[in-house]
BAFI-3210 file (N, C-alpha, C; in Angstrom, 3 decimals, decimal comma, padded with zeros to 6 digits):
// residues 297
n [1|2|3|4|5|6|7|8|9|10|11|12|13|14|15|16|17|18|19|20|21|22|23|24|25|26|27|28|29|30|31|32|33|34|35|36|37|38|39|40|41|42|43|44|45|46|47|48|49|50|51|52|53|54|55|56|57|58|59|60|61|62|63|64|65|66|67|68|69|70|71|72|73|74|75|76|77|78|79|80|81|82|83|84|85|86|87|88|89|90|91|92|93|94|95|96|97|98|99|100|101|102|103|104|105|106|107|108|109|110|111|112|113|114|115|116|117|118|119|120|121|122|123|124|125|126|127|128|129|130|131|132|133|134|135|136|137|138|139|140|141|142|143|144|145|146|147|148|149|150|151|152|153|154|155|156|157|158|159|160|161|162|163|164|165|166|167|168|169|170|171|172|173|174|175|176|177|178|179|180|181|182|183|184|185|186|187|188|189|190|191|192|193|194|195|196|197|198|199|200|201|202|203|204|205|206|207|208|209|210|211|212|213|214|215|216|217|218|219|220|221|222|223|224|225|226|227|228|229|230|231|232|233|234|235|236|237|238|239|240|241|242|243|244|245|246|247|248|249|250|251|252|253|254|255|256|257|258|259|260|261|262|263|264|265|266|267|268|269|270|271|272|273|274|275|276|277|278|279|280|281|282|283|284|285|286|287|288|289|290|291|292|293|294|295|296|297]
n.u [041,759|040,475|037,487|035,942|032,680|030,210|026,956|025,190|022,441|019,929|017,602|018,417|020,390|023,139|023,264|024,539|026,639|027,467|028,402|027,071|024,778|022,825|021,947|019,649|018,432|015,585|014,191|011,961|012,055|013,577|015,320|016,291|018,425|019,649|023,114|025,488|028,127|028,946|031,172|032,435|032,494|029,615|029,175|027,417|025,324|023,372|021,032|020,714|020,303|017,855|016,272|016,077|015,202|012,536|011,576|012,442|014,143|013,771|015,148|013,317|012,812|012,799|014,043|016,825|018,215|019,320|017,710|015,016|012,298|010,684|009,207|009,427|007,613|007,234|004,337|004,082|005,190|004,653|002,903|003,606|005,731|007,271|010,243|012,549|014,651|016,990|018,680|020,353|018,162|016,548|014,017|013,052|010,627|010,265|008,433|008,413|008,437|008,040|009,365|009,088|011,524|013,516|014,127|013,431|012,597|014,363|017,746|019,872|022,551|022,787|022,175|024,430|024,960|022,608|022,990|025,141|023,910|021,925|023,566|024,995|022,956|022,086|024,413|024,393|022,048|022,881|024,542|022,829|021,474|018,658|018,032|017,722|017,054|017,754|016,739|017,620|016,686|015,294|014,046|012,590|012,895|014,661|016,892|015,571|013,798|015,656|016,799|014,537|013,817|015,872|015,174|015,188|014,001|012,642|012,961|011,829|012,648|011,633|011,152|009,161|005,897|004,594|006,633|007,132|004,736|005,038|007,213|005,949|004,229|006,157|007,104|004,824|004,473|006,713|006,106|006,442|006,167|005,449|007,180|008,208|006,951|008,014|007,250|009,110|011,520|014,830|017,046|015,832|014,414|016,476|017,709|015,700|015,529|018,020|017,701|015,782|017,229|017,405|018,553|020,184|020,937|021,808|022,427|021,456|022,401|021,467|022,016|020,868|022,357|021,036|017,938|014,502|012,694|009,774|008,280|009,307|011,941|015,356|017,880|021,289|023,975|026,820|026,667|025,155|025,894|027,837|026,638|024,555|025,979|027,174|024,924|024,027|026,152|025,773|023,398|024,012|024,539|027,113|028,451|027,966|027,073|026,307|027,042|026,058|027,044|026,183|027,232|026,305|026,895|028,818|032,327|032,580|034,346|035,121|037,099|036,709|034,223|035,007|036,823|035,151|033,414|035,202|035,902|033,657|033,028|035,361|038,382|038,195|036,631|035,626|036,020|034,958|035,315|034,593|033,748|030,605|029,494|028,547|029,271|029,012|027,922|030,104|032,166|032,778|033,191|030,950|030,868|028,768|028,386|029,707|030,606|030,669|031,331|030,986|031,520|030,995|032,158]
n.v [-124,721|-127,888|-129,433|-132,320|-133,067|-134,518|-134,865|-135,417|-137,288|-138,690|-139,843|-140,773|-143,103|-144,334|-147,412|-149,400|-149,452|-149,610|-151,069|-149,276|-148,517|-147,522|-148,212|-147,128|-145,815|-144,101|-142,702|-145,078|-146,636|-148,397|-147,758|-148,496|-147,328|-146,075|-145,090|-143,325|-142,831|-144,825|-146,831|-149,089|-152,459|-153,971|-154,358|-155,973|-158,801|-159,522|-160,812|-159,914|-157,181|-157,273|-158,354|-156,423|-154,048|-151,792|-150,457|-150,389|-148,811|-148,989|-148,558|-147,368|-149,312|-148,048|-145,688|-143,497|-142,588|-142,850|-141,452|-141,684|-143,820|-146,516|-147,402|-150,367|-151,777|-153,045|-154,248|-152,919|-150,448|-147,037|-144,446|-141,881|-140,456|-139,212|-137,570|-136,336|-133,528|-132,125|-129,340|-127,426|-124,878|-125,478|-127,299|-129,471|-130,905|-133,142|-134,082|-137,098|-138,885|-141,269|-140,654|-140,445|-139,792|-140,969|-139,641|-138,781|-136,576|-135,289|-134,268|-135,638|-135,135|-132,422|-131,349|-130,571|-128,097|-126,803|-126,424|-124,612|-122,402|-121,763|-121,014|-118,803|-116,942|-116,562|-115,319|-112,971|-111,741|-111,261|-109,165|-107,150|-107,230|-107,653|-110,415|-111,160|-113,747|-115,576|-118,381|-120,358|-122,548|-124,276|-126,664|-129,017|-127,491|-127,654|-125,982|-123,551|-123,835|-124,061|-121,511|-119,960|-120,965|-119,935|-117,330|-115,676|-113,607|-115,150|-115,906|-118,193|-119,941|-121,850|-123,684|-125,545|-126,102|-128,084|-128,944|-126,675|-126,557|-128,861|-128,026|-126,030|-127,605|-128,911|-126,720|-126,056|-128,423|-128,241|-126,280|-123,637|-120,411|-117,782|-117,750|-116,540|-117,548|-118,424|-119,343|-119,834|-119,449|-119,569|-118,007|-116,006|-114,775|-113,719|-111,922|-109,987|-109,131|-107,917|-105,735|-104,363|-103,541|-104,908|-106,420|-109,087|-110,822|-113,355|-115,974|-118,935|-121,527|-124,186|-125,467|-127,534|-129,870|-129,835|-128,328|-127,140|-124,113|-122,502|-121,711|-123,198|-122,390|-122,960|-124,456|-124,842|-125,924|-125,414|-123,440|-121,380|-120,774|-118,799|-116,273|-116,450|-116,420|-113,904|-112,239|-112,921|-111,973|-109,237|-109,013|-109,711|-108,659|-106,334|-106,069|-108,005|-110,364|-113,831|-116,682|-119,767|-122,362|-125,236|-128,091|-130,758|-132,244|-134,792|-134,583|-131,881|-129,845|-128,785|-126,892|-125,736|-124,479|-122,654|-121,027|-119,836|-118,398|-116,681|-115,024|-113,421|-112,459|-111,612|-111,656|-111,005|-112,298|-114,644|-118,153|-121,501|-124,772|-127,934|-131,448|-133,095|-135,952|-139,381|-142,127|-145,635|-148,642|-150,294|-148,558|-147,364|-144,430|-142,312|-139,914|-137,078|-134,665|-131,345|-128,429|-124,871|-122,130|-118,739|-115,911|-112,772|-110,848]
n.w [-098,684|-099,455|-098,232|-096,700|-096,099|-094,067|-093,020|-089,876|-089,671|-088,046|-089,167|-091,607|-093,507|-095,301|-096,341|-097,950|-100,885|-104,365|-107,565|-109,146|-107,760|-104,864|-101,488|-099,258|-096,135|-095,274|-092,684|-091,593|-093,838|-096,558|-099,487|-102,877|-105,297|-108,506|-108,768|-110,167|-109,339|-107,682|-108,144|-107,273|-105,803|-104,242|-100,683|-099,423|-100,179|-103,171|-102,427|-099,798|-100,247|-101,610|-099,617|-097,566|-098,739|-099,264|-101,467|-104,861|-107,474|-110,899|-114,058|-116,833|-119,708|-122,185|-121,679|-121,923|-119,839|-116,417|-114,784|-115,270|-114,680|-112,903|-109,754|-107,840|-105,374|-102,011|-100,201|-097,770|-098,177|-098,067|-099,958|-099,270|-096,766|-093,731|-092,658|-090,139|-089,278|-087,137|-085,739|-083,501|-082,738|-084,837|-086,315|-088,518|-090,715|-093,306|-096,068|-097,805|-100,953|-103,622|-106,713|-110,336|-111,297|-109,868|-107,496|-104,023|-102,687|-101,030|-100,609|-098,689|-098,005|-098,163|-095,730|-094,361|-095,471|-094,753|-092,008|-092,055|-093,333|-091,455|-089,271|-090,340|-090,761|-088,142|-087,180|-088,707|-087,742|-085,151|-085,618|-086,070|-088,464|-090,600|-092,086|-095,576|-097,757|-100,714|-102,420|-105,014|-107,699|-105,988|-105,218|-103,003|-100,761|-098,462|-097,763|-097,817|-095,640|-093,561|-093,579|-093,035|-090,532|-089,049|-088,962|-091,214|-093,942|-096,607|-100,060|-102,328|-105,161|-107,862|-110,886|-111,201|-110,559|-109,014|-107,340|-105,847|-104,456|-102,922|-101,365|-099,870|-098,326|-096,753|-095,310|-093,803|-092,315|-090,760|-089,027|-089,775|-091,483|-093,893|-096,132|-099,332|-102,334|-105,558|-108,766|-111,351|-114,029|-112,938|-113,823|-115,334|-113,288|-111,578|-113,308|-113,553|-110,883|-110,602|-112,328|-110,895|-108,757|-106,349|-103,256|-101,480|-098,437|-098,307|-100,635|-102,207|-104,280|-106,267|-108,883|-111,594|-113,985|-116,421|-117,392|-117,438|-117,665|-116,177|-118,363|-120,411|-120,785|-121,492|-119,569|-119,327|-117,614|-118,035|-119,981|-118,887|-116,258|-115,710|-116,287|-114,434|-111,970|-112,144|-112,008|-109,442|-107,917|-108,154|-106,785|-104,187|-100,869|-100,234|-097,829|-095,772|-096,919|-097,822|-099,884|-101,200|-103,231|-104,977|-106,788|-108,766|-110,992|-112,502|-112,701|-112,318|-110,277|-106,856|-106,926|-109,408|-108,948|-106,953|-108,362|-110,283|-108,601|-107,271|-109,374|-109,763|-107,224|-106,106|-104,066|-101,426|-099,592|-097,036|-097,382|-098,162|-099,452|-101,015|-100,853|-100,500|-098,755|-097,964|-095,808|-096,188|-094,421|-094,586|-094,701|-097,104|-098,919|-100,386|-102,824|-103,207|-104,423|-104,980|-103,058|-102,560|-100,541|-099,914|-097,866|-096,175|-093,425]
ca.u [041,874|039,222|036,960|034,964|031,650|029,109|026,099|024,623|020,983|019,430|016,572|018,989|021,603|023,614|023,519|025,552|026,748|028,340|027,851|026,260|023,531|022,971|020,891|019,526|017,294|014,961|013,246|011,742|011,965|014,834|015,170|017,406|018,381|020,892|024,095|026,578|029,463|029,266|031,841|033,056|031,613|028,808|029,683|026,356|024,909|022,123|019,923|020,541|019,686|016,442|015,565|015,808|014,680|011,087|011,259|013,593|013,941|014,255|015,109|012,406|013,596|012,859|014,724|018,270|018,782|019,013|016,814|013,632|011,993|009,534|009,518|008,806|007,484|006,534|003,024|004,147|005,794|003,613|003,103|004,262|006,122|007,937|011,432|012,846|016,044|017,110|019,986|020,151|016,727|015,895|013,329|012,426|009,942|010,251|007,582|009,081|007,606|008,801|009,070|009,493|012,892|014,307|014,309|012,432|012,186|015,402|019,142|020,260|023,896|022,678|022,013|025,659|024,772|021,534|023,604|025,913|022,953|021,334|024,561|025,317|021,833|022,184|025,504|023,931|021,100|023,644|025,138|021,750|020,944|017,409|018,489|016,902|017,742|017,212|017,059|017,384|016,591|015,152|013,535|011,563|013,006|015,420|017,645|014,568|013,315|016,751|016,908|013,345|013,884|016,832|014,564|015,378|012,939|013,132|012,326|012,074|012,409|011,759|010,331|008,160|004,835|004,325|007,717|006,903|003,654|005,687|007,986|005,002|003,807|007,262|007,100|003,708|004,761|007,790|005,604|006,941|005,304|006,011|008,087|007,740|007,083|008,083|007,335|009,679|012,883|015,704|017,863|014,938|014,088|017,590|017,888|014,717|015,909|019,138|017,137|015,049|018,167|017,202|019,726|019,947|022,025|022,259|021,936|021,729|022,294|021,532|021,649|021,036|023,145|020,093|016,609|013,557|011,992|008,316|007,730|010,118|013,288|016,368|019,024|022,447|024,871|028,063|026,378|024,418|026,307|028,586|025,685|023,846|026,837|027,332|023,704|024,009|027,145|025,141|022,304|024,494|024,955|028,581|029,039|027,887|026,338|026,905|026,558|026,341|026,902|026,316|027,330|026,085|027,319|030,100|033,395|032,670|035,031|035,012|038,051|036,023|033,228|035,704|037,382|034,039|032,922|036,217|035,894|032,558|032,950|036,659|039,111|038,106|035,637|035,987|035,536|035,128|034,865|034,917|032,776|029,643|029,513|028,156|029,930|028,092|028,271|031,428|033,157|032,997|032,764|030,298|030,735|027,405|028,338|030,681|030,033|031,563|030,663|031,674|030,776|031,673|031,818]
ca.v [-126,167|-128,582|-130,170|-133,388|-132,864|-135,473|-134,473|-136,446|-137,285|-139,972|-140,400|-141,206|-143,911|-145,025|-148,762|-150,012|-148,835|-150,325|-151,537|-148,173|-148,401|-147,252|-148,729|-146,060|-145,795|-142,806|-143,019|-146,521|-147,316|-148,585|-147,661|-148,911|-146,413|-145,951|-144,116|-143,448|-142,703|-146,021|-147,636|-150,233|-153,598|-153,940|-155,107|-156,926|-159,621|-159,172|-161,334|-159,005|-155,956|-157,552|-158,668|-155,278|-152,875|-151,659|-149,915|-150,433|-148,025|-149,644|-147,690|-147,758|-149,884|-147,103|-144,474|-143,446|-142,001|-143,476|-140,571|-142,006|-145,224|-146,777|-148,042|-151,637|-151,616|-154,004|-153,776|-152,023|-149,172|-146,024|-143,469|-140,727|-140,582|-137,999|-137,679|-135,119|-133,115|-131,143|-128,714|-126,306|-124,593|-125,784|-128,592|-129,585|-132,126|-133,200|-135,126|-137,830|-139,657|-141,903|-139,967|-141,143|-139,380|-141,694|-138,855|-139,000|-135,303|-134,717|-134,624|-135,560|-134,575|-130,972|-130,914|-129,868|-126,705|-126,218|-125,967|-123,405|-121,331|-121,393|-120,308|-117,513|-116,037|-116,221|-114,349|-111,698|-111,153|-110,761|-107,898|-106,188|-107,337|-108,394|-111,097|-111,561|-114,872|-116,028|-119,779|-120,598|-123,987|-124,564|-128,025|-129,144|-126,422|-127,851|-124,759|-122,523|-124,023|-123,742|-120,053|-119,421|-121,347|-119,027|-116,007|-114,868|-113,375|-116,061|-116,034|-119,559|-119,928|-123,098|-123,580|-126,614|-125,724|-129,180|-128,975|-125,543|-126,998|-129,802|-127,201|-125,368|-128,632|-129,086|-125,548|-126,163|-129,529|-127,808|-125,233|-122,338|-119,697|-116,522|-117,845|-116,000|-118,622|-117,948|-120,391|-119,130|-119,746|-118,887|-116,988|-114,897|-114,078|-112,907|-110,783|-108,968|-108,591|-106,997|-104,492|-103,692|-103,061|-105,594|-107,000|-110,189|-111,085|-114,718|-116,588|-120,369|-121,980|-125,635|-125,618|-128,845|-129,860|-129,426|-128,093|-126,309|-123,131|-122,628|-121,497|-123,919|-121,844|-124,004|-124,227|-125,725|-125,408|-124,857|-122,265|-120,334|-120,541|-117,544|-115,167|-116,591|-115,967|-112,448|-111,628|-113,126|-111,069|-107,917|-109,058|-110,039|-107,511|-106,275|-105,938|-109,194|-111,408|-115,156|-117,408|-121,205|-122,953|-126,690|-128,667|-132,204|-132,903|-135,480|-133,909|-130,484|-129,890|-127,644|-125,885|-125,035|-123,592|-121,569|-120,120|-119,080|-117,447|-115,644|-114,084|-112,459|-111,902|-111,140|-112,499|-110,429|-113,026|-115,922|-119,187|-122,926|-125,582|-129,345|-132,436|-133,661|-137,398|-140,271|-143,431|-146,736|-149,436|-150,891|-147,488|-146,808|-143,034|-142,017|-138,473|-136,738|-133,302|-130,386|-127,188|-123,732|-121,112|-117,460|-115,003|-111,577|-110,576]
ca.w [-098,485|-099,726|-097,094|-096,882|-095,085|-094,018|-091,895|-089,009|-089,771|-087,532|-090,034|-092,887|-093,479|-096,494|-095,839|-098,805|-102,202|-105,281|-108,842|-109,662|-107,004|-103,436|-100,628|-098,270|-095,220|-094,991|-091,622|-091,416|-095,124|-097,275|-100,933|-103,732|-106,441|-109,277|-108,307|-111,146|-108,765|-106,884|-109,166|-106,617|-105,561|-103,028|-099,531|-099,091|-101,318|-103,853|-101,620|-098,661|-100,770|-101,889|-098,378|-096,686|-099,451|-099,393|-102,796|-105,767|-108,686|-112,104|-115,230|-117,895|-120,811|-123,301|-121,259|-122,103|-118,627|-115,133|-114,044|-115,590|-114,456|-112,047|-108,483|-107,483|-103,926|-101,177|-099,784|-096,606|-098,552|-098,272|-101,032|-098,664|-095,373|-093,249|-091,811|-089,394|-089,133|-086,067|-085,523|-082,581|-082,580|-086,118|-086,280|-089,829|-091,132|-094,764|-096,634|-098,871|-101,866|-104,700|-107,972|-111,554|-111,613|-108,851|-106,286|-102,982|-102,100|-100,182|-100,808|-097,270|-097,817|-098,083|-094,342|-093,965|-095,876|-093,951|-090,751|-092,360|-093,601|-090,169|-088,458|-090,941|-090,501|-086,723|-087,041|-089,269|-086,805|-084,005|-086,051|-086,277|-089,826|-090,808|-093,294|-096,716|-098,403|-101,993|-102,710|-106,438|-107,999|-104,559|-105,047|-101,962|-099,781|-097,236|-097,453|-097,530|-094,275|-092,644|-093,516|-092,382|-089,122|-088,405|-088,868|-092,416|-094,917|-097,642|-101,376|-102,819|-106,609|-108,620|-112,095|-111,219|-109,619|-108,079|-106,361|-104,940|-103,573|-101,999|-100,430|-098,959|-097,373|-095,802|-094,442|-092,867|-091,393|-089,872|-088,142|-090,237|-092,435|-094,349|-097,274|-100,605|-103,317|-106,937|-109,798|-112,495|-114,414|-111,981|-114,474|-115,664|-112,043|-111,074|-114,228|-113,189|-109,580|-110,829|-112,897|-109,829|-107,747|-105,073|-102,619|-100,548|-097,497|-098,552|-101,871|-102,271|-105,670|-106,479|-110,293|-112,229|-115,221|-117,457|-116,855|-118,178|-116,868|-116,101|-119,710|-121,378|-120,929|-121,412|-118,693|-119,484|-116,580|-118,559|-120,801|-118,172|-114,881|-115,556|-116,178|-113,163|-110,882|-112,275|-111,473|-107,993|-107,323|-108,070|-105,815|-102,852|-100,054|-100,257|-096,497|-094,921|-097,611|-098,022|-101,058|-101,212|-104,561|-105,046|-108,127|-108,700|-112,224|-112,428|-113,423|-111,898|-108,995|-105,949|-107,405|-110,497|-108,334|-106,264|-109,365|-110,866|-107,605|-107,043|-110,491|-109,633|-105,869|-105,664|-103,120|-100,085|-098,816|-096,449|-098,297|-097,897|-100,575|-100,857|-101,302|-099,570|-098,946|-096,882|-095,736|-095,919|-093,240|-094,797|-094,699|-098,438|-098,930|-101,655|-103,067|-103,634|-104,933|-104,462|-102,540|-102,347|-099,725|-099,740|-096,998|-095,675|-092,027]
c.u [040,511|038,806|036,070|033,959|030,584|028,238|025,624|023,101|020,467|018,386|017,089|020,226|021,887|024,064|024,638|025,554|027,682|027,607|026,775|024,869|023,859|021,727|020,803|018,310|016,852|013,892|013,154|011,911|013,293|014,570|016,461|017,325|019,686|021,796|025,342|027,972|029,857|029,913|032,447|032,055|030,791|029,509|028,677|025,935|023,631|020,924|019,650|019,897|018,188|015,645|015,189|015,216|013,157|010,679|012,539|013,248|014,572|014,087|014,126|013,211|013,767|013,649|016,222|018,983|018,408|018,016|015,345|013,372|010,762|009,994|008,754|008,807|006,855|005,221|003,093|004,755|004,707|003,922|003,872|004,638|006,967|009,184|011,699|014,334|016,107|018,542|019,762|018,650|015,946|015,315|012,506|011,739|009,790|009,389|008,309|008,065|008,499|008,400|009,590|010,901|013,888|014,518|013,189|012,023|013,198|016,763|019,787|021,643|023,868|022,452|023,262|025,589|023,640|022,089|024,368|024,983|022,330|022,315|024,911|024,192|021,804|023,271|025,102|022,970|021,816|024,329|024,086|021,165|019,608|017,568|017,384|017,688|016,986|017,681|016,636|017,512|016,307|014,550|012,504|011,867|013,760|016,186|016,710|014,106|014,394|016,878|015,723|013,364|014,852|016,311|014,746|014,066|013,378|012,280|012,788|011,682|012,641|010,780|009,200|007,117|004,590|005,388|007,576|005,773|004,182|006,484|007,082|004,486|004,890|007,338|006,013|003,941|005,818|007,366|006,096|005,926|006,086|006,999|007,428|008,012|007,037|008,221|007,814|011,065|013,831|016,517|017,024|014,618|015,243|017,903|016,950|015,053|017,079|018,621|016,405|015,966|018,000|018,507|019,302|021,178|022,556|021,644|022,388|021,439|022,472|021,226|021,832|021,941|022,285|018,736|015,774|012,861|010,496|007,656|008,608|011,518|014,323|017,511|020,090|023,540|026,100|027,844|025,843|024,979|027,055|027,647|024,932|024,686|027,072|026,116|023,668|025,004|026,580|024,056|022,792|024,972|026,485|029,240|029,066|027,148|027,081|026,278|027,002|026,055|027,142|026,380|027,233|026,641|028,685|031,134|033,556|033,197|034,742|035,958|037,440|035,013|033,902|036,255|036,297|033,520|033,927|036,195|034,819|032,510|034,274|037,277|039,065|037,114|036,283|035,369|035,830|034,666|035,280|033,813|031,854|029,585|028,839|028,995|028,885|028,615|029,656|032,533|033,483|032,392|032,241|030,176|029,384|027,277|029,414|029,955|031,115|030,770|031,552|030,849|031,660|031,225|032,175]
c.v [-126,825|-129,423|-131,314|-133,267|-133,948|-135,124|-135,682|-136,318|-138,627|-140,631|-140,820|-142,067|-144,443|-146,409|-149,441|-149,275|-149,682|-150,792|-150,581|-148,100|-148,000|-147,729|-147,792|-146,256|-144,363|-143,052|-144,524|-147,307|-147,296|-148,582|-148,075|-148,089|-146,466|-144,878|-144,224|-143,375|-143,891|-147,062|-148,920|-151,381|-153,368|-154,716|-156,158|-157,665|-159,085|-159,641|-160,425|-157,699|-156,170|-157,745|-157,421|-154,073|-152,929|-151,190|-149,888|-149,691|-148,754|-148,705|-148,242|-148,211|-148,918|-145,842|-144,599|-142,961|-142,812|-142,661|-140,903|-143,486|-145,380|-147,536|-149,356|-151,705|-152,838|-153,396|-152,763|-150,671|-148,140|-145,132|-142,256|-141,059|-139,366|-138,362|-136,327|-134,819|-131,985|-130,638|-127,459|-126,070|-124,840|-127,197|-128,730|-130,935|-132,086|-134,368|-135,779|-138,604|-140,218|-141,265|-140,762|-140,762|-139,917|-140,926|-139,137|-137,718|-134,686|-135,171|-134,527|-134,992|-133,061|-130,462|-130,216|-128,399|-126,035|-125,686|-124,664|-122,214|-120,832|-120,559|-118,934|-116,503|-115,626|-115,171|-112,986|-111,001|-110,570|-109,437|-106,832|-106,202|-108,078|-109,165|-111,403|-112,607|-115,284|-117,453|-120,090|-122,080|-124,722|-125,924|-128,047|-128,328|-126,677|-126,612|-123,599|-122,621|-123,707|-122,238|-119,442|-119,742|-120,455|-117,605|-115,117|-114,694|-114,099|-115,996|-117,349|-119,608|-121,315|-123,037|-124,598|-126,341|-126,817|-129,257|-127,827|-125,878|-127,965|-129,045|-126,533|-126,358|-128,868|-127,927|-125,689|-127,276|-129,139|-126,682|-123,846|-121,678|-118,524|-116,588|-117,238|-117,036|-118,045|-119,147|-119,725|-119,684|-118,913|-117,773|-115,771|-114,080|-113,193|-111,741|-109,646|-108,319|-107,617|-105,669|-103,685|-103,123|-103,717|-106,196|-108,102|-110,383|-112,510|-115,239|-118,041|-120,833|-123,487|-125,958|-127,045|-128,727|-129,366|-129,208|-127,228|-125,361|-123,334|-122,460|-122,123|-123,377|-122,958|-123,580|-125,284|-125,157|-124,729|-123,579|-121,094|-119,962|-119,216|-116,346|-115,236|-116,061|-114,461|-111,721|-111,750|-112,218|-109,662|-107,870|-109,223|-108,784|-107,475|-106,250|-107,262|-110,352|-112,743|-115,801|-118,861|-121,734|-124,452|-127,131|-130,184|-132,948|-133,557|-134,727|-132,448|-130,446|-128,670|-126,533|-125,068|-124,033|-122,404|-120,545|-119,238|-118,033|-116,343|-114,598|-113,025|-111,795|-111,333|-112,066|-111,962|-111,121|-114,194|-117,011|-120,578|-123,674|-127,029|-130,229|-132,826|-135,168|-138,095|-141,536|-144,500|-147,578|-150,078|-149,836|-146,929|-145,408|-142,662|-140,509|-138,151|-135,293|-132,446|-129,139|-126,119|-122,660|-119,880|-116,612|-113,848|-111,302|-109,140]
c.w [-098,680|-098,530|-097,554|-095,758|-095,200|-092,815|-091,094|-089,036|-089,246|-088,432|-091,410|-092,653|-094,874|-096,036|-096,630|-100,138|-103,057|-106,513|-109,349|-109,030|-105,562|-102,705|-099,431|-097,379|-094,996|-093,936|-091,446|-092,706|-095,882|-098,772|-101,633|-105,013|-107,236|-108,682|-109,190|-110,557|-107,879|-107,797|-108,596|-106,461|-104,295|-101,918|-099,066|-100,350|-101,948|-103,044|-100,420|-099,104|-100,983|-100,606|-097,596|-097,408|-099,540|-100,788|-103,630|-107,043|-109,864|-113,282|-116,246|-119,101|-121,970|-122,968|-121,484|-120,844|-117,403|-114,330|-114,259|-115,368|-113,590|-110,811|-108,349|-105,962|-103,274|-100,697|-098,655|-096,939|-098,823|-099,465|-100,519|-097,229|-095,002|-092,454|-091,159|-089,437|-088,121|-085,959|-084,690|-082,395|-083,873|-086,057|-087,565|-090,005|-092,647|-095,215|-097,806|-099,707|-102,968|-106,024|-109,155|-111,999|-110,595|-107,556|-105,282|-102,272|-101,163|-100,696|-099,422|-097,028|-097,670|-096,664|-093,824|-094,348|-095,097|-092,632|-090,965|-092,570|-092,298|-089,334|-089,023|-090,666|-089,031|-086,488|-087,588|-088,317|-085,584|-084,321|-086,349|-087,670|-089,785|-092,120|-094,308|-097,489|-099,660|-102,236|-104,140|-106,766|-106,692|-104,225|-103,911|-100,710|-098,505|-096,821|-097,140|-096,082|-093,251|-092,464|-092,776|-090,889|-088,352|-088,326|-090,073|-093,174|-096,189|-098,905|-101,991|-104,289|-107,198|-109,782|-112,148|-110,132|-108,581|-106,990|-105,365|-103,966|-102,520|-100,939|-099,404|-097,902|-096,316|-094,811|-093,366|-091,852|-090,369|-088,949|-088,499|-091,158|-093,010|-095,492|-098,512|-101,693|-104,734|-107,865|-111,079|-112,815|-113,548|-112,620|-114,853|-114,413|-111,584|-112,008|-113,842|-111,845|-109,700|-111,370|-111,826|-108,743|-106,390|-104,559|-101,645|-099,673|-097,626|-099,839|-101,884|-103,694|-105,736|-107,938|-110,806|-113,450|-116,384|-116,799|-117,776|-117,222|-116,918|-117,456|-120,788|-121,592|-120,692|-120,500|-118,987|-118,589|-117,162|-119,358|-119,988|-116,807|-114,715|-115,426|-114,855|-112,008|-110,937|-111,710|-109,950|-107,291|-107,192|-107,009|-104,380|-102,114|-099,942|-098,880|-095,722|-095,583|-097,642|-099,252|-100,954|-102,609|-104,465|-106,500|-108,008|-109,906|-112,036|-113,259|-113,057|-110,466|-108,137|-106,360|-108,538|-109,925|-107,662|-107,256|-109,961|-109,883|-107,321|-108,150|-110,310|-108,267|-105,381|-104,629|-101,690|-099,186|-098,085|-097,322|-097,770|-099,132|-100,338|-101,398|-100,153|-099,822|-097,772|-096,961|-095,488|-094,758|-093,355|-094,848|-096,064|-098,495|-100,320|-101,843|-103,685|-104,097|-104,311|-103,969|-102,500|-101,622|-099,632|-098,776|-096,536|-094,258|-091,671]
res [m|s|q|l|l|t|p|n|i|p|d|y|e|l|i|d|s|g|e|f|e|k|l|e|r|f|g|r|y|v|t|r|r|p|e|p|q|a|i|w|h|r|s|m|s|e|e|q|w|r|e|i|s|h|a|s|f|l|k|t|s|s|s|k|s|d|e|r|g|e|w|h|c|r|k|q|m|p|d|r|w|t|i|e|y|n|y|k|q|m|h|l|k|m|r|l|a|l|t|s|f|k|h|v|g|i|f|p|e|q|a|a|n|w|n|f|i|y|d|r|i|e|a|q|k|a|q|g|v|a|p|k|v|l|n|l|f|a|y|t|g|g|a|t|l|a|a|r|a|a|g|a|d|v|t|h|v|d|s|v|k|q|v|v|t|w|s|r|e|n|m|e|q|s|g|l|d|g|v|r|w|i|v|e|d|a|l|k|f|v|r|r|e|v|r|r|g|n|r|y|d|g|i|i|l|d|p|p|a|y|g|r|g|a|n|g|e|k|w|v|l|e|e|n|i|c|e|m|l|e|c|c|a|e|l|l|d|p|q|h|g|f|l|v|l|n|l|y|s|m|g|l|s|a|l|l|a|r|t|a|l|r|q|v|l|g|t|g|c|r|e|e|q|g|e|l|y|f|s|d|r|a|g|k|e|l|p|l|g|t|f|c|r|f|w|r|e]
***
């Protein structure tokens, strides 16, 4: 059965959405960004959006993508700021910043997966396992920090050196240490891990639709995801491993993710799948990606 999950993050709020934009609060600051899935009308006026937003992302005129542009900021908008996320004994601090790709350093809907990762690692430890977790396409490390806060030995893989540095800052701000940082193409890394015969108790996958590896390797989701999942199936512990797969590309469903995972992991696992979303103040529910989780107990 497909689920709809929305996490509770006091430092985040989806204020309004519509006309292919979203208005969000991160801590004390409000940003305005493109959102291709906000196909409905706004609930607030343009004047209200302008009045409360501290930073607005505008697409560069020469860019063909909503992902490239520049921010227009008020004077009180800082270059960097920090938000917090707490769950049980997990206390994370994430440094945010305005990037030229419209992102700010966190996908807040992923907190629903951070909770799951934390709980699965706690369950593994209760069974006497010393968990090893692999986070692929790991971005600024929210899932990495969740796994580390739960006591796992974590390997964090991303092809962008600056993003890995950002992740390390988040780790330090959160009072954690001991993460293994890898700047490399994710598919190349898992191929090598398979050859080495390594195993992990948890694997987290956040693949983009398109991307480039550290040495220019090309990633296309539809072309590469099957090999990636096959490699991950070989790396995952067959007794008590868990795997979390997120898909952000429009048109890719949770059913698609479940079918792909069942093919490589079989049907003997427990599983959950669905959509991650936030509701704005008017109650409009904005989908922000699909997830699929498989685990063995």
